[in-house]
N, C-alpha and C positions, 0 to 999 in steps of 0.2 A: 212538514218536518224535513230539514235538510239532511242529506246523507254525505257528510264530509268524510273523506278517508284520510288515513295517515299517509305520510310521504312514501312508506314502504309498500303499501298495498292499495290497489285501486278497487273501487266498488265493482261488484259483478253486475253486469247489466243482463237482466233476464227479460223474457218476453212479457210485455204488458206492464213493466215497472215504469214508474213516472219519476222524472228528474226535473228539478227546476233549472232555470237558466244559469244560476250560479254554479250548480253541480256540473253541468255540461261544460261551461267555460273553464272550470277547474280541470276537468278531465282533458279537454283539448289542450290547455296550456301545458299540462304534464306530459301529454303525448308528444307535443311539439318539442318540448325540452328533451325528452327521451330520444326523439328522432335526431335532434341536433347533436346530442352526445354520441349516438351511434354513428352518425356521419363523421364526427371528429375521430372516433376510434378507427373507422374504416380508412380514413385518409391517412392516419398515423401508421396503420399497418401497411397500407399501400406504399407509403414513403420508405418504409423499412424493407420493402421488396418481398412481402409475404404472398404475393399473388403471382401465378405462373406467367402472366403476360409481361412481367418485368424481366424475364430472362432473355438473354441474347441468343444468337444462333449457336454459340458454343455451349449453351446450357448454364452459363454463369449468371447467377442472380445479381441484379444491380446492388442489392443490399450487401451481398458477399463482397463485391468489388469495393463498395463504400467502406465496409468494415476492414477489409484488407488494407485499403489505403490509409485509414485511420491508424491501424496497427503498425503499419510501416512508419508513419510519422511518429508514433509513440516510441517505436524502436530506435529511430534516429535520435530523438531527444534523450532516451535512456543511454544510448551509446555515447552521445556527446557528454552527458553528465558523468558517465563512467570514465571516459577519457580524461575529463577535467579532474576527476577524483584521483586518477592514477598519476597525472602530472603534479597535482598538489602533494601526493605522497612522495614522489621522487624528489620534488624540490625541498621537502622536509627531511630528506635523507632516510626515508623509510621504504623498504620494498613493498610494492602494492600487493593487495590480496589479504590472506590470513593475518600477516603481521599487523596490518592497519587495524583490523578488527580486534586483535589481541591488545594492541596499545590503547585503543579507544576504550575497551572494556576495563583495562587496568586503570586508566585515567578516571573513568567514572567510579569504579569500585573504590579507589583510594580517596576520591572526593567524598564518597558516602561512608568511608571508614570500614569497608568490607575487605576481608582477606581473599586473595585469589591464589589458588594452587596451580601448579604446572598443568594438571589435567583440566582445570577450569578454563585455562586459556584455549585449549583445543575446542572445548564446548562453545566458547565465545566466538571462535573463528569458524565454527561449523566445519571442522575438518577432522579426519581420523587422528587418533591419539599419536600415532607414530609421526605423522606429518606435523602435528602441533608441537611435538617434542623437538623435531628438527628445527622448526621456526624459533622455538624458545631458545635453543642453543645458539642459533644465528643472531637473535636479538641480544643475547648476552655477549656474544662475540663483538657485535657492533657497539656495545656499551649503552644500549638503550634500556635494558632491564637488568636486574640481578635477582638471584634466588637465594633463599636462606631456609634452613630447616624449620619446620613448624614446631614451636615449643610444646604444643599440646599433643602432637602426633609425629614422632620422628620419621615415619615412613613418607610423610608429605613434605613438599617444598613449597614455600610461599614465594610468589613472584612480586616484585616491586619495580616501579619505574625509577630509573636513575634521573638525575637532574637533566642530563642530555636527552633522555627519553621524554621527560615532561616538556622540555623545550620543543622537541620534534612534534609532539602532539599539539602544542599550542600553534606552531607553524602550520601544521596540517589543518587545523581548524580555522586558520586565517586570523588568529589573534595576534596582538602586538607582542613581539619577542620580549620586551622589557617587563612584562607583567610578572608578578611574584608567583612562581609556580609552587606547588605543594611541597 
């Protein structure tokens, strides 16, 4: 009678137990496969620099150097993307930073039919309320947004994009200027 095991468990070999050639071949094949898997894992760990012999004389791990190099490349890409974003904002006539986030949030919200209060703009821009309020006043001064009292709560003011603000967002997003804005 053959003692085939499930893939998770191997049969226990006790003294005096008999196995046929198929059982032994199966055990050897699984052991070989397990050894190959282990070898791959060890090579992978070694390539990541998890073994002490990969450290240089300064004690800097090769993997640390590799990861720092990758992080530096990622930082360069992020910095370049951020600079391009800032240039797009300036070419659209919008100060970069929180105002861009505020205008984009207003654009999205108006497209979805949601009201945005003055305090909501600060949340969208992830800045303190006082900073957000200063930016809101500046955007009103630039003619990009306007605020009106909330009809359901006179303590709140609802903010909207002006036509000029909508066109600035379209330019910021790289869309054609002639499209019909909201």
